[in-house]
VEXDREN-2710 file (C-alpha; in Angstrom, 1 decimal):
% VEXDREN-2710
k/r/px/py/pz
1/UNK/-31.4/-140.6/-103.4
2/UNK/-33.7/-140.6/-106.4
3/UNK/-31.5/-143.0/-108.4
4/UNK/-29.2/-145.8/-107.5
5/UNK/-25.4/-145.3/-108.1
6/UNK/-24.0/-148.2/-109.9
7/UNK/-20.4/-149.1/-108.4
8/UNK/-18.0/-150.3/-110.9
9/UNK/-17.1/-154.1/-110.4
10/UNK/-13.4/-154.6/-108.8
11/UNK/-12.4/-155.8/-112.3
12/UNK/-13.4/-152.4/-113.8
13/UNK/-11.9/-150.4/-111.2
14/UNK/-8.7/-152.5/-111.5
15/UNK/-8.7/-151.6/-115.3
16/UNK/-9.1/-148.0/-114.4
17/UNK/-6.6/-147.8/-111.9
18/UNK/-3.8/-150.1/-113.4
19/UNK/-2.7/-147.5/-115.8
20/UNK/-2.2/-145.1/-112.9
21/UNK/-0.2/-147.6/-111.0
22/UNK/2.1/-148.3/-114.2
23/UNK/2.8/-144.4/-114.4
24/UNK/3.5/-144.1/-110.7
25/UNK/5.3/-147.3/-109.6
26/UNK/6.1/-149.9/-112.4
27/UNK/7.8/-147.5/-114.9
28/UNK/9.9/-145.8/-112.3
29/UNK/10.8/-149.4/-111.1
30/UNK/11.7/-150.6/-114.6
31/UNK/13.6/-147.3/-115.2
32/UNK/15.6/-148.0/-112.0
33/UNK/16.7/-151.6/-112.8
34/UNK/17.3/-150.8/-116.4
35/UNK/19.6/-147.7/-115.8
36/UNK/21.1/-149.6/-112.6
37/UNK/23.0/-151.9/-115.2
38/UNK/23.9/-149.0/-117.4
39/UNK/24.8/-146.3/-114.8
40/UNK/24.9/-147.8/-111.4
41/UNK/22.7/-147.1/-108.4
42/UNK/22.8/-143.3/-108.9
43/UNK/21.7/-143.5/-112.6
44/UNK/18.8/-145.9/-111.7
45/UNK/17.7/-143.6/-109.0
46/UNK/18.1/-140.4/-111.2
47/UNK/16.1/-142.2/-114.2
48/UNK/13.3/-143.1/-111.8
49/UNK/13.1/-139.7/-110.1
50/UNK/13.2/-137.8/-113.5
51/UNK/10.3/-139.8/-114.9
52/UNK/8.2/-139.4/-111.5
53/UNK/8.5/-135.6/-111.5
54/UNK/8.0/-135.5/-115.4
55/UNK/4.6/-137.3/-114.9
56/UNK/3.7/-135.0/-112.0
57/UNK/4.7/-131.9/-114.1
58/UNK/2.8/-133.3/-117.2
59/UNK/-0.4/-133.5/-115.0
60/UNK/0.0/-130.1/-113.7
61/UNK/0.7/-128.4/-117.1
62/UNK/-2.0/-130.1/-118.8
63/UNK/-4.6/-129.4/-116.0
64/UNK/-5.2/-133.2/-115.6
65/UNK/-5.8/-134.5/-111.9
66/UNK/-2.8/-135.5/-109.9
67/UNK/-3.7/-138.9/-108.7
68/UNK/-3.0/-140.2/-105.1
69/UNK/-1.0/-142.9/-106.3
70/UNK/1.3/-140.6/-108.2
71/UNK/1.8/-138.3/-105.2
72/UNK/2.8/-141.3/-103.1
73/UNK/5.1/-142.4/-105.7
74/UNK/6.8/-139.0/-106.2
75/UNK/7.2/-138.7/-102.4
76/UNK/8.7/-142.3/-102.1
77/UNK/11.2/-141.9/-104.9
78/UNK/12.3/-138.6/-103.4
79/UNK/13.0/-139.9/-100.0
80/UNK/14.7/-142.9/-101.6
81/UNK/17.0/-141.0/-103.9
82/UNK/18.0/-138.5/-101.2
83/UNK/19.1/-141.4/-98.9
84/UNK/20.9/-143.0/-101.6
85/UNK/23.0/-140.1/-102.4
86/UNK/24.0/-139.6/-98.7
87/UNK/25.3/-143.2/-98.1
88/UNK/26.4/-146.3/-100.2
89/UNK/25.7/-148.5/-97.2
90/UNK/24.1/-152.0/-98.1
91/UNK/22.0/-151.6/-94.9
92/UNK/20.8/-148.2/-95.9
93/UNK/20.1/-149.4/-99.4
94/UNK/17.7/-152.2/-98.3
95/UNK/16.3/-149.7/-95.5
96/UNK/15.2/-147.2/-98.1
97/UNK/11.8/-149.1/-98.9
98/UNK/11.3/-149.3/-95.4
99/UNK/11.4/-145.4/-95.1
100/UNK/9.2/-145.0/-98.1
101/UNK/6.6/-147.0/-96.2
102/UNK/7.2/-144.8/-93.2
103/UNK/6.7/-141.7/-95.5
104/UNK/3.4/-143.2/-96.8
105/UNK/2.3/-144.1/-93.4
106/UNK/3.0/-140.4/-92.1
107/UNK/1.3/-139.2/-95.4
108/UNK/-2.0/-140.9/-94.4
109/UNK/-1.9/-139.4/-90.9
110/UNK/-0.8/-136.0/-91.9
111/UNK/-3.8/-136.0/-94.3
112/UNK/-6.2/-136.5/-91.4
113/UNK/-4.7/-133.4/-89.7
114/UNK/-5.2/-131.5/-92.9
115/UNK/-9.0/-132.7/-93.1
116/UNK/-8.3/-134.3/-96.5
117/UNK/-8.1/-138.2/-95.9
118/UNK/-5.7/-139.7/-98.3
119/UNK/-7.7/-142.9/-98.6
120/UNK/-10.3/-140.8/-100.2
121/UNK/-8.1/-139.3/-102.8
122/UNK/-6.7/-142.8/-103.6
123/UNK/-10.2/-144.1/-103.9
124/UNK/-11.0/-141.3/-106.4
125/UNK/-8.3/-142.9/-108.7
126/UNK/-10.4/-145.9/-109.2
127/UNK/-13.9/-144.7/-108.8
128/UNK/-15.4/-141.1/-108.6
129/UNK/-18.4/-141.2/-106.1
130/UNK/-21.3/-138.9/-106.8
131/UNK/-21.4/-135.8/-104.5
132/UNK/-24.4/-137.0/-102.5
133/UNK/-22.4/-140.1/-101.4
134/UNK/-18.7/-138.5/-101.0
135/UNK/-20.2/-135.6/-98.9
136/UNK/-22.2/-137.9/-96.7
137/UNK/-20.9/-137.7/-92.9
138/UNK/-20.6/-141.5/-92.6
139/UNK/-18.9/-141.8/-95.8
140/UNK/-16.3/-139.1/-94.9
141/UNK/-16.0/-140.7/-91.5
142/UNK/-15.1/-143.9/-93.3
143/UNK/-12.2/-142.4/-95.2
144/UNK/-11.1/-140.8/-92.2
145/UNK/-11.0/-144.2/-90.3
146/UNK/-9.6/-146.0/-93.3
147/UNK/-6.9/-143.5/-93.6
148/UNK/-6.0/-143.9/-89.9
149/UNK/-6.0/-147.7/-90.5
150/UNK/-3.5/-147.5/-93.4
151/UNK/-1.3/-145.0/-91.5
152/UNK/-1.1/-147.6/-88.7
153/UNK/-0.6/-150.6/-91.0
154/UNK/2.0/-149.0/-93.0
155/UNK/4.0/-147.8/-89.8
156/UNK/3.4/-151.3/-88.3
157/UNK/4.9/-153.1/-91.4
158/UNK/7.8/-150.7/-91.6
159/UNK/8.7/-151.6/-88.0
160/UNK/8.3/-155.2/-88.7
161/UNK/10.7/-154.8/-91.7
162/UNK/13.3/-152.7/-89.9
163/UNK/13.4/-155.5/-87.2
164/UNK/13.9/-158.2/-89.8
165/UNK/16.5/-156.2/-91.6
166/UNK/18.3/-155.6/-88.1
167/UNK/18.1/-159.2/-87.0
168/UNK/18.3/-161.5/-90.1
169/UNK/20.5/-162.2/-93.1
170/UNK/19.7/-160.3/-96.3
171/UNK/18.2/-163.5/-98.0
172/UNK/15.8/-164.3/-95.1
173/UNK/14.8/-160.6/-94.9
174/UNK/13.8/-160.3/-98.4
175/UNK/11.6/-163.5/-98.2
176/UNK/10.2/-162.6/-94.8
177/UNK/9.5/-158.9/-95.8
178/UNK/7.7/-159.7/-98.9
179/UNK/5.5/-162.3/-96.9
180/UNK/4.9/-159.7/-94.3
181/UNK/3.9/-156.9/-96.8
182/UNK/1.7/-159.3/-98.9
183/UNK/0.0/-160.6/-95.9
184/UNK/-0.7/-157.6/-94.0
185/UNK/-1.7/-155.6/-97.1
186/UNK/-3.9/-158.0/-98.3
187/UNK/-5.9/-158.2/-94.8
188/UNK/-6.1/-154.4/-94.9
189/UNK/-7.4/-154.3/-98.5
190/UNK/-10.0/-156.9/-97.8
191/UNK/-11.2/-155.3/-94.7
192/UNK/-11.4/-151.9/-96.4
193/UNK/-13.3/-153.2/-99.3
194/UNK/-15.8/-155.1/-97.1
195/UNK/-16.5/-152.2/-94.9
196/UNK/-16.8/-149.9/-98.0
197/UNK/-19.4/-152.2/-99.6
198/UNK/-21.5/-152.3/-96.4
199/UNK/-21.3/-148.7/-96.2
200/UNK/-22.5/-148.0/-99.8
201/UNK/-25.2/-150.6/-99.6
202/UNK/-26.9/-148.2/-97.2
203/UNK/-27.0/-145.7/-100.2
204/UNK/-28.7/-147.9/-102.5
205/UNK/-25.5/-148.5/-104.4
206/UNK/-25.7/-151.3/-106.9
207/UNK/-22.7/-153.6/-107.3
END
């Protein structure tokens, strides 16, 4: 490479990615809880679903790129809404986020079969790598391996959550599930970032 590519700091990437997280996850969540008080579970889910598809449609109509975070959010809220309208069971209600996690894990693994690792698409939401880096075989192999890692992590987390839901009181389940998700996700994020940094240093990337 003739010039060094300067990788934005984690804080800069967080500032770039945060609005996308708000669009794909925080706004639907706020709408769900807001309309839950006004129109019940069905109203809350409908509001979140409408927002998600409106955000997706707006990007498609305006030619703006559809972010990986938004795609995962739309897939998740679609699954959750479908399950909610089939049953009113408390067990199934709390099962829904686990099903979303399963859907996300499957999405990572399916993206590998399609030759378009989802990890790379999500990374593009935070920083766009130059073509000479993103097309490098080692970088592509990294995103393939990280997509595999996240697929396994998400499916493993879902399995643990399902076991907790089946064996523990709801209060214990919520606390344990939160701790499990934060702990496992934190380790996976730390590992992914560390390996990514080491790989990019080989391309004379400046941090």
